[in-house]
MISEZA-277491 format. One record per residue (C-alpha): z, y, x; residue number from 1. Coordinates in steps of 0.1 Angstrom, whole numbers, always signed. Each point is the difference from the previous one (the first is absolute). Last residue first. Example, Ala and Ser with C-alpha at 12.3 -4.5 7.8 and 13.67 -1.06 7.14 Angstrom:
# MISEZA-277491
<kolke Z="+71" Y="-11" X="+137" zati="2"/>
<kolke Z="+7" Y="-34" X="-14" zati="1"/>
//
This chain:
# MISEZA-277491
<kolke Z="-378" Y="+326" X="+95" zati="170"/>
<kolke Z="-17" Y="-28" X="-18" zati="169"/>
<kolke Z="+10" Y="-35" X="+10" zati="168"/>
<kolke Z="-16" Y="-34" X="-7" zati="167"/>
<kolke Z="-21" Y="-4" X="+31" zati="166"/>
<kolke Z="+27" Y="+14" X="+22" zati="165"/>
<kolke Z="-12" Y="+28" X="+22" zati="164"/>
<kolke Z="-3" Y="-7" X="+37" zati="163"/>
<kolke Z="+19" Y="+23" X="+23" zati="162"/>
<kolke Z="-6" Y="+3" X="+38" zati="161"/>
<kolke Z="+34" Y="-2" X="+17" zati="160"/>
<kolke Z="+8" Y="+23" X="+29" zati="159"/>
<kolke Z="+19" Y="+1" X="+33" zati="158"/>
<kolke Z="+16" Y="+24" X="+24" zati="157"/>
<kolke Z="-21" Y="+31" X="-9" zati="156"/>
<kolke Z="+8" Y="+27" X="+25" zati="155"/>
<kolke Z="+8" Y="+37" X="-6" zati="154"/>
<kolke Z="+28" Y="-2" X="+26" zati="153"/>
<kolke Z="+25" Y="+17" X="-22" zati="152"/>
<kolke Z="-15" Y="-12" X="-32" zati="151"/>
<kolke Z="+0" Y="-36" X="+10" zati="150"/>
<kolke Z="-22" Y="-18" X="-26" zati="149"/>
<kolke Z="+3" Y="-33" X="-18" zati="148"/>
<kolke Z="-32" Y="-1" X="-20" zati="147"/>
<kolke Z="-9" Y="-13" X="-35" zati="146"/>
<kolke Z="-37" Y="-4" X="-7" zati="145"/>
<kolke Z="-29" Y="+7" X="-24" zati="144"/>
<kolke Z="+11" Y="+31" X="-19" zati="143"/>
<kolke Z="-21" Y="+20" X="-25" zati="142"/>
<kolke Z="+4" Y="-25" X="-28" zati="141"/>
<kolke Z="+37" Y="+6" X="+3" zati="140"/>
<kolke Z="-2" Y="+34" X="-16" zati="139"/>
<kolke Z="+34" Y="+15" X="+9" zati="138"/>
<kolke Z="+15" Y="+22" X="-27" zati="137"/>
<kolke Z="+23" Y="-28" X="-12" zati="136"/>
<kolke Z="+18" Y="+1" X="+33" zati="135"/>
<kolke Z="+2" Y="-33" X="+19" zati="134"/>
<kolke Z="+36" Y="-12" X="+4" zati="133"/>
<kolke Z="+7" Y="-18" X="+32" zati="132"/>
<kolke Z="+13" Y="-35" X="+5" zati="131"/>
<kolke Z="+17" Y="-20" X="+28" zati="130"/>
<kolke Z="+0" Y="-36" X="+12" zati="129"/>
<kolke Z="+7" Y="-7" X="+37" zati="128"/>
<kolke Z="-4" Y="+16" X="+34" zati="127"/>
<kolke Z="-2" Y="+35" X="+16" zati="126"/>
<kolke Z="+22" Y="+16" X="-28" zati="125"/>
<kolke Z="-3" Y="+26" X="-27" zati="124"/>
<kolke Z="-34" Y="+14" X="+12" zati="123"/>
<kolke Z="+0" Y="+37" X="-8" zati="122"/>
<kolke Z="-18" Y="+11" X="-31" zati="121"/>
<kolke Z="-30" Y="-8" X="-23" zati="120"/>
<kolke Z="-23" Y="+23" X="+21" zati="119"/>
<kolke Z="-33" Y="+3" X="-17" zati="118"/>
<kolke Z="-30" Y="+3" X="+23" zati="117"/>
<kolke Z="-27" Y="+26" X="+10" zati="116"/>
<kolke Z="+25" Y="+29" X="+0" zati="115"/>
<kolke Z="+9" Y="-7" X="+36" zati="114"/>
<kolke Z="-35" Y="+8" X="+12" zati="113"/>
<kolke Z="-4" Y="-10" X="+36" zati="112"/>
<kolke Z="+18" Y="-33" X="-5" zati="111"/>
<kolke Z="+4" Y="-23" X="+29" zati="110"/>
<kolke Z="-10" Y="-37" X="+3" zati="109"/>
<kolke Z="-21" Y="+6" X="-31" zati="108"/>
<kolke Z="+7" Y="-21" X="-32" zati="107"/>
<kolke Z="-20" Y="-32" X="-4" zati="106"/>
<kolke Z="-12" Y="-7" X="-36" zati="105"/>
<kolke Z="-2" Y="+37" X="-4" zati="104"/>
<kolke Z="+16" Y="+21" X="-28" zati="103"/>
<kolke Z="+35" Y="-2" X="+15" zati="102"/>
<kolke Z="+34" Y="-7" X="-16" zati="101"/>
<kolke Z="+29" Y="+8" X="+23" zati="100"/>
<kolke Z="+33" Y="-15" X="+10" zati="99"/>
<kolke Z="+18" Y="+21" X="+26" zati="98"/>
<kolke Z="+15" Y="-7" X="+34" zati="97"/>
<kolke Z="+19" Y="+28" X="+19" zati="96"/>
<kolke Z="+15" Y="-14" X="+32" zati="95"/>
<kolke Z="-25" Y="-27" X="+5" zati="94"/>
<kolke Z="+9" Y="-26" X="+26" zati="93"/>
<kolke Z="+15" Y="-23" X="-26" zati="92"/>
<kolke Z="-33" Y="-19" X="-2" zati="91"/>
<kolke Z="-11" Y="-14" X="-33" zati="90"/>
<kolke Z="+11" Y="-29" X="-23" zati="89"/>
<kolke Z="-7" Y="-11" X="-36" zati="88"/>
<kolke Z="+12" Y="-36" X="-6" zati="87"/>
<kolke Z="+20" Y="+10" X="-31" zati="86"/>
<kolke Z="-31" Y="+17" X="-14" zati="85"/>
<kolke Z="-7" Y="+37" X="-3" zati="84"/>
<kolke Z="-2" Y="+12" X="-36" zati="83"/>
<kolke Z="-19" Y="+32" X="-10" zati="82"/>
<kolke Z="+11" Y="+10" X="-34" zati="81"/>
<kolke Z="-16" Y="+10" X="-33" zati="80"/>
<kolke Z="+17" Y="+9" X="-32" zati="79"/>
<kolke Z="-11" Y="-12" X="-35" zati="78"/>
<kolke Z="+28" Y="-25" X="-5" zati="77"/>
<kolke Z="-7" Y="-15" X="+34" zati="76"/>
<kolke Z="-33" Y="+4" X="+17" zati="75"/>
<kolke Z="-3" Y="-15" X="+35" zati="74"/>
<kolke Z="-19" Y="+11" X="+31" zati="73"/>
<kolke Z="+4" Y="-26" X="+26" zati="72"/>
<kolke Z="+4" Y="+1" X="+37" zati="71"/>
<kolke Z="+1" Y="-30" X="+23" zati="70"/>
<kolke Z="+16" Y="-10" X="+33" zati="69"/>
<kolke Z="-8" Y="+10" X="+36" zati="68"/>
<kolke Z="+0" Y="+30" X="+22" zati="67"/>
<kolke Z="-5" Y="-1" X="+38" zati="66"/>
<kolke Z="-4" Y="+35" X="+13" zati="65"/>
<kolke Z="-28" Y="+25" X="+4" zati="64"/>
<kolke Z="-22" Y="-17" X="-27" zati="63"/>
<kolke Z="+14" Y="-34" X="-10" zati="62"/>
<kolke Z="-11" Y="-17" X="-32" zati="61"/>
<kolke Z="+19" Y="-1" X="-33" zati="60"/>
<kolke Z="-12" Y="-22" X="-29" zati="59"/>
<kolke Z="-10" Y="+16" X="-33" zati="58"/>
<kolke Z="+7" Y="-1" X="-37" zati="57"/>
<kolke Z="-10" Y="+19" X="-31" zati="56"/>
<kolke Z="+10" Y="+4" X="-37" zati="55"/>
<kolke Z="+27" Y="-27" X="-1" zati="54"/>
<kolke Z="+17" Y="-2" X="-34" zati="53"/>
<kolke Z="+35" Y="+5" X="-13" zati="52"/>
<kolke Z="+5" Y="+4" X="-38" zati="51"/>
<kolke Z="-18" Y="-32" X="-9" zati="50"/>
<kolke Z="+24" Y="-21" X="+19" zati="49"/>
<kolke Z="+30" Y="+14" X="-19" zati="48"/>
<kolke Z="-17" Y="-6" X="-33" zati="47"/>
<kolke Z="-7" Y="-36" X="+10" zati="46"/>
<kolke Z="+36" Y="-5" X="+9" zati="45"/>
<kolke Z="+11" Y="+15" X="-33" zati="44"/>
<kolke Z="-22" Y="-25" X="-19" zati="43"/>
<kolke Z="+14" Y="-29" X="+19" zati="42"/>
<kolke Z="+35" Y="+12" X="-7" zati="41"/>
<kolke Z="-7" Y="+3" X="-37" zati="40"/>
<kolke Z="-15" Y="-35" X="-1" zati="39"/>
<kolke Z="+33" Y="-14" X="+12" zati="38"/>
<kolke Z="+4" Y="-17" X="+33" zati="37"/>
<kolke Z="+22" Y="-30" X="+7" zati="36"/>
<kolke Z="-29" Y="-24" X="+7" zati="35"/>
<kolke Z="+4" Y="-18" X="-32" zati="34"/>
<kolke Z="+33" Y="+5" X="-18" zati="33"/>
<kolke Z="+29" Y="+22" X="+10" zati="32"/>
<kolke Z="-15" Y="+33" X="-13" zati="31"/>
<kolke Z="+11" Y="+34" X="+9" zati="30"/>
<kolke Z="-5" Y="+27" X="-27" zati="29"/>
<kolke Z="-9" Y="+32" X="+16" zati="28"/>
<kolke Z="+11" Y="+33" X="-16" zati="27"/>
<kolke Z="-25" Y="+27" X="+9" zati="26"/>
<kolke Z="+1" Y="+34" X="+16" zati="25"/>
<kolke Z="-33" Y="+5" X="+17" zati="24"/>
<kolke Z="-2" Y="+20" X="+32" zati="23"/>
<kolke Z="-19" Y="-29" X="+17" zati="22"/>
<kolke Z="+25" Y="-2" X="+28" zati="21"/>
<kolke Z="+30" Y="+1" X="-23" zati="20"/>
<kolke Z="-13" Y="-29" X="-21" zati="19"/>
<kolke Z="-6" Y="-21" X="+30" zati="18"/>
<kolke Z="+36" Y="+7" X="+12" zati="17"/>
<kolke Z="+14" Y="-9" X="-34" zati="16"/>
<kolke Z="-20" Y="-32" X="-1" zati="15"/>
<kolke Z="+11" Y="-10" X="+35" zati="14"/>
<kolke Z="+36" Y="+6" X="-10" zati="13"/>
<kolke Z="-4" Y="-20" X="-31" zati="12"/>
<kolke Z="-15" Y="-29" X="+19" zati="11"/>
<kolke Z="+28" Y="+1" X="+26" zati="10"/>
<kolke Z="+26" Y="-1" X="-28" zati="9"/>
<kolke Z="-19" Y="-28" X="-18" zati="8"/>
<kolke Z="-1" Y="-20" X="+32" zati="7"/>
<kolke Z="+37" Y="+7" X="+8" zati="6"/>
<kolke Z="+10" Y="-11" X="-36" zati="5"/>
<kolke Z="-20" Y="-32" X="+4" zati="4"/>
<kolke Z="+16" Y="-8" X="+33" zati="3"/>
<kolke Z="+35" Y="+6" X="-14" zati="2"/>
<kolke Z="-8" Y="-24" X="-29" zati="1"/>
//
């Protein structure tokens, strides 16, 4: 009986968490028959999946410094974000690294015109997952790559050419 109570408790917690991530306030009715999932929970999971989609993706390549991992532009609840993967990594030799969107597939080694790109902000960390909000005013159809750029040295450390998802519209 203790095991069954624990299972129902974990299921209820999962259902509550899922409900809070989708923004929906629903009462979930756990079931103890079949696979242990109610049709309400399955429907909520589908709603949660539909609210996040990948609009574009790219794999980093080195420019001035070794840079690896992937970048994705995702849309969540109508807002767009640039997400760097957990395996993202770049050199820690840049004192002032920024994440930029560039209109070229391969950004320049140095920018002559610093209004030619969109600066999404300072790089949060040299390695690991991170995300950056993309302003609604940015027309993503005009940008073909993500760059890691050292503002102080005006040097592109690495970049990821973006490929639009076949099912996404930006």
